[in-house]
Every structure is written in C-alpha cells, then in structure tokens.
C-alpha positions, 0 to 999 in steps of 0.5 A, spaced: 347 467 327 350 473 324 346 478 320 349 485 316 345 491 314 301 461 328 297 463 323 294 458 318 295 460 311 289 459 306 292 454 301 289 448 297 292 441 298 293 441 290 297 448 290 302 446 296 303 439 294 305 441 287 309 446 289 313 442 294 314 436 289 316 440 283 321 443 288 324 437 290 324 435 283 328 441 281 322 443 276 320 449 278 325 455 277 323 462 278 322 466 272 328 469 269 329 476 270 331 480 264 339 481 266 345 481 261 348 474 262 355 477 261 354 481 268 353 475 272 359 472 275 362 466 272 363 459 275 370 457 277 374 454 270 378 448 270 385 449 273 383 455 277 384 455 285 378 454 290 380 457 296 376 458 303 372 464 301 371 462 293 364 460 293 362 465 299 365 471 294 361 468 288 355 468 291 356 475 294 357 477 287 352 474 284 347 477 289 348 484 286 345 482 279 339 480 277 337 473 277 338 469 271 335 462 271 338 455 269 337 452 262 330 450 261 327 446 254 333 443 252 333 436 255 332 431 250 325 428 249 329 421 250 331 423 257 325 428 259 320 422 258 323 417 262 318 414 267 321 414 274 323 407 274 326 407 267 330 413 270 332 410 276 335 404 272 340 409 269 346 407 274 354 408 273 357 403 268 361 398 272 367 401 276 366 408 273 364 411 279 369 417 281 374 414 286 371 407 285 378 404 283 381 408 289 381 406 296 379 412 299 372 410 302 367 414 297 365 413 290 361 419 287 356 418 282 353 423 278 346 423 276 343 425 269 338 430 268 331 426 266 324 424 268 322 429 273 329 432 274 330 437 269 334 442 272 341 442 270 347 443 276 354 444 274 358 439 278 366 440 280 371 436 283 376 440 288 383 436 287 389 439 291 386 446 291 384 446 284 377 446 280 376 440 275 369 440 272 366 433 272 365 431 264 359 427 261 361 421 258 356 416 255 360 410 257 360 412 264 353 410 265 349 404 264 342 405 261 338 399 260 333 399 253 336 406 250 342 410 248 344 416 252 344 422 248 350 427 247 350 432 253 354 438 254 358 438 261 354 444 264 347 441 262 348 433 263 347 433 271 342 434 276 346 432 282 350 426 285 349 420 289 355 419 294 356 412 297 361 410 303 364 405 307 361 405 313 366 400 317 373 398 315 373 392 310 366 394 308 363 395 302 361 401 299 353 403 300 349 409 300 350 415 304 348 421 301 344 424 295 344 431 292 338 432 287 332 437 286 331 444 288 336 445 294 335 438 297 339 433 300 339 426 304 344 422 308 343 416 312 347 412 317 349 405 315 344 400 312 338 405 312 334 407 306 333 414 304 327 418 307 327 425 310 329 430 305 333 436 308 333 443 304 339 448 304 334 454 304 327 455 304 323 462 302 316 464 304 314 456 305 306 456 305 306 464 304 300 467 301 305 470 297 307 464 294 313 460 296 320 461 292 324 455 291 332 456 291 336 451 286 342 448 287 346 451 281 353 448 282 356 443 287 363 443 288 366 436 291 373 436 295 377 429 294 377 426 301 383 423 304 382 416 306 377 415 312 376 422 313 370 426 312 368 429 305 366 436 304 361 439 299 360 446 297 354 448 294 351 454 291 344 456 291 340 461 287 333 464 286 330 471 284 330 474 291 337 471 294 343 467 293 347 462 298 353 459 299 354 452 303 360 448 306 357 441 308 362 437 312 359 430 311 361 424 316 358 417 315 357 413 321 354 406 323 349 409 328 349 416 325 351 420 320 353 427 321 353 434 316 356 440 319 354 446 315 356 453 314 351 457 310 351 464 308 345 467 305 345 474 301 339 478 299 337 480 292 331 483 295 328 484 302 327 478 305 322 477 311 320 470 311 327 465 311 327 458 312 333 455 315 335 448 317 329 446 313 327 438 313 321 434 310 318 427 310 311 424 309 306 422 313 300 418 311 297 415 317 298 412 323 296 410 330 293 418 331 289 418 325 287 412 322 280 415 320 278 414 313 284 409 312 282 402 309 289 399 309 292 393 311 299 396 314 299 399 321 302 405 319 305 409 313 310 415 314 317 417 314 316 422 320 313 420 326 313 427 330 317 434 331 322 434 337 324 441 340 329 443 345 327 450 346 332 455 349 328 455 355 330 448 357 323 445 355 323 439 351 317 438 346 314 432 343 309 434 337 306 428 333 305 430 326 298 428 323 295 428 316 290 433 317 284 435 312 286 442 311 293 445 311 296 446 318 301 451 320 304 451 327 309 456 330 313 454 336 316 461 338 323 461 341 330 464 343 336 461 342 333 454 340 338 448 342 335 443 337 329 441 333 328 435 328 323 430 325 324 424 328 322 417 326 321 414 333 318 407 331 323 402 329 320 395 329 317 392 323 311 391 326 310 398 327 308 399 320 308 391 317 310 394 310 314 389 306 315 394 301 317 401 304 320 399 310 319 405 314 322 403 320 329 403 316 328 411 315 333 416 319 331 421 324 334 428 323 336 432 329 339 439 328 343 443 333 345 450 332 352 452 333 351 459 333 346 464 336 340 463 332 337 468 337 329 470 336 324 466 331 320 460 331 320 453 329 315 452 324 311 446 322 307 445 316 302 439 316 299 438 309 293 434 307 296 428 303 293 422 299 299 419 298 305 416 302 310 419 296 308 426 298 313 429 303 307 433 306 310 435 313 315 440 313 319 443 319 324 449 319 327 455 323 324 462 321 328 467 324 324 473 327 329 479 324 328 481 317 334 481 312 334 487 308 336 487 300 344 487 300 344 484 307 347 477 308 346 472 314 351 467 316 349 461 320 352 454 323 349 448 325 350 440 325 345 435 323 345 428 326 342 423 321 340 417 326 338 410 327 336 412 334 333 418 338 338 423 336 335 428 341 339 428 347 335 427 354 337 427 361 336 420 364 330 423 369 326 426 363 321 420 360 320 420 353 314 419 349 314 412 346 307 412 343 301 416 341 294 413 339 287 416 338 280 413 337 273 414 338 271 417 345 265 415 349 259 418 345 258 423 339 265 427 336 269 425 343 276 423 342 280 418 346 287 419 347 293 414 350 300 417 350 305 413 353 311 415 357 317 411 358 323 412 362 326 408 369 325 415 373 318 414 372 318 408 377 322 411 382 319 412 389 315 418 389 308 421 386 308 423 379 303 429 377 300 429 371 299 436 367 293 436 362 290 442 358 286 443 352 285 450 349 278 449 347 273 443 348 273 439 355 277 434 358 272 429 360 276 423 363 283 422 365 286 415 367 293 412 368 296 405 367 303 403 370 307 398 366 313 397 370 316 391 365 316 396 360 318 402 364 312 405 361 306 410 364 300 411 360 296 417 360 289 416 357 284 422 357 278 424 353 277 430 349 270 433 348 271 438 343 263 440 342 263 445 336 270 447 336 274 446 330 281 445 333 284 444 340 291 445 342 292 439 347 298 439 352 301 434 357 307 433 361 309 429 367 312 433 373 315 431 380 312 437 384 316 443 381 321 438 377 320 436 370 319 429 369 318 428 362 318 432 355 312 436 354 307 432 349 303 437 344 298 436 339 293 440 335 286 436 334 282 438 328 276 434 325 
C-alpha cells in the first residue's frame, strides 16, 4: 500500500442497519455540494481511447472539484414502486444479454434502476481499447406484467450481472453482481450469492456518521474466450474519489478477483475501510437464546479468520449481539483476513429456502505492504436474516490528507471451501457452541479443533483465558475417528457485561492450532 502527501460506538441498531441497507441499495447518496457541474471532468465519450491510466486520471481530476451527487427523483414511479419480487422478475429478453451469442464464455446483463435500486450507474464496454456506452433498449428486457418506460442511457442502469461458463461445454451461470453503493459479489460454480464486498468504506460505525461512496461508472472490457474479465470502476462520495481495476476469474472451487485500487482524498480522511466485506448472521450454535426457529442456524457468515503479520492464525466466530460491538485486531503487515462460511452441510442449517451452506467464503490477501492498522469487525444487532449485520474491513492507521492518494493491491478468493491456508500441523476450529452453564448466568462453551496432527504422539497443552469473569470448569474430549479435540469450559461472568475469551492449543512452545477468540456479552 502506498500513500502520498477498540472502542464500541454508541449507535442504535436502527441507525446502523438503515445506513447499511440503504447503501447496499444505492439509495443514500450524500448531499450534493454546491459545485458547477461544468467543472466536473466528464466521463469518456463513445469512441474515445481507454488506456491503463484513463480511470485513475479521471478519479484524480474529479477529486479536485466539489462532489456532485447522482441524479435523484427522476426514476419513473412504475419502476420506483416495484416490489422486490417484481423488480427481480425483470430479466434480459431471450438471447439479448451482451455477448450472449458469442462463444467467449460470458454474458453481461445490465440491471435497470427500480425498487430500492434507484441510484444510476453509467455502463460502458471497452472494445479494442475504445469506449462504447451501453445503450438502453426496452426490447432487451422481459418485464412480466408491465411496460418499461423510456429511459436515457446514463440514467437507466443500477449495475450489472455477469454470467460465466465455469467449465468447458457447461452452461452459463451466475458469476458476479455489481449493484448498489460500491458493492459487488462473486461466487464459485454452483453457489448462491452471499457475502457482499465493498470497494471502499468511509467512517463505518463512526459517531460522525458513515459516508457511502457510490459507483458512478463501470467499464467492462470485452474478454477474450476463456480469459479473465476486467472491470474498471469509478466510485465517489463527498470526501473521496476512487478508481479500481478488478480482474475476475471464474472457478469451480473458488473464483478470484485481483484488485488494484487508488483512493483520492477530497478532504482529510482518518477512517478508511479497505477490503470491506459484509454478510448476515441471525443465530447459530453460539447464540440460540431467544430463538424460536425450527432451523438449526441462519447465517451467511460463520466467523472472521485472520492471518496476522506476526504469524498467528485467528478464528473469531461472529454472533448477533444485543448492542453494537466493534472489535479491532491491531496488526502490521497482515497476511490475510476474511469472512468464512465453514459450515457446509445441509444439516448445519436445515433451511429449505435459503440454503446457507451454498454461500461462499471470502478470503482477502494483500499483495503489497498494508503496513500498520487493524482488521475491524462490526457486529450489529439484527432481527432479520436479510440484514447484512456483520462487516469486516482493514482500517489503516495512517491518515490520508486532503489532496493525497493511496494505492493498494489485494486478491480475493470467493470459495466453496476454507480458502484461508493453514499448514497441516495447525488444527482448525470446526465448531463452536454455547449454552446455559451449571447455575445462574454461567455459560458453557464447547470448541472443536480438527486436524490429523492432534492425534500424533505427545501432549497437547490448552491455553485458555478470560479478560473478565472466571473459568470455573475445563475438560477435553478426544474423537479420533473425526480427528477432533473438543475443549469444554464454563465461564462465570459474575457482574461483568463483557469478556474476551481466548483459547489455543500448543505442543510445548509450538503452536498446534489457530487461536479461537470470542467476545461474550449478555
């Protein structure tokens, strides 16, 4: 990462979730500043050259003038008032997806504005190095039950869906989705969309209020057959502009996004979120209290994995707290982090509609030096499985002064399995559970570690601590057939309102497992 020139925040569930959901829908553009639109550098026109530095230069130039927000209030009522189901029924007409008739392995489907997606995003193709705007044509869409209105090209779309051929001879299926705020999603072959990635976040859960950069223009390079597809994205908000180059590769077990991003500061920035990702967690084995649901669990994110710069792998199960929880994992030169879906069996959820076991894990690895900062985790109280109430991102320690710029490189892995790599001698946490303890408000925990090395000759030492309260019981159970070592312990929190729990396995001075972390709250 190059630059030029752990405290909880008192925000209500309603405020935080409303902001997050509004940004995901693209419905919370910041106030438009008083600026002369003629001074804002234009987007490239049809037939102009699109070169390696075109979008970066444009974002830099736009950062030097005041922010002018996207159009609002111009969406016809017939689209704005659509229900979510009616909106999602709008699909490309048969054979009308871009590249649908070409044997290149991709089909691009522009997404109209409508329902909660009312912020316009201008779409362009880049063909042979030249810009071609994506045109709106009503005949390109099938909209059951109503006639689509006339729309201009620059005000018709809210994003796009990308379908890909994951295997030779296979059919095209969902691969990527860019829509709302600066959000995008990928899946591996056969998966359902789950975690949302965020290209840029500013002041998440900050007492000053979060600012949501919006995609303003997306440039899609026409791919060569069988090759990755390249997306260029321009994002803007009151305080910053940003240019991103995303190289997307579909995969059967994991799809990959290589990201080259540059942020330009319109104002001093002291709370930047890079590599943001968010998903939902309603309930699971760690927190079934107050849950009356026939399903075993409901979440698209099970936990946060971190490989820190000090060589320690961390596993932090997430939960649905009573109050907003903000956790900062201070680090220098992180090796990677991600929101994981380790539960992969239907019986982990018993959900016949959502099929949470089919949602991807998302692992991010920096490709340059991210220096000092913190992997930051937000856990927001939620009463709906549709709320993306878990958010993780990297917060650089250094500030970015007005007029400065910051470049960063990373690679995302959207995977069916466990994409965070661990050496074979390090056991993973495969399950975490919690229930009522022996008396009063005591809580009983069971943490399963899984790995072949746990059953090799020699003793395993257990390191267990609580920042508040008392550990009143500790047992272990060995299951050789499942290569699983279960640690059971009881926490007596007394009158405390929070306790940071830490559990790890060692062989003498040698690490034998990832470190399990959990914040207990009532």
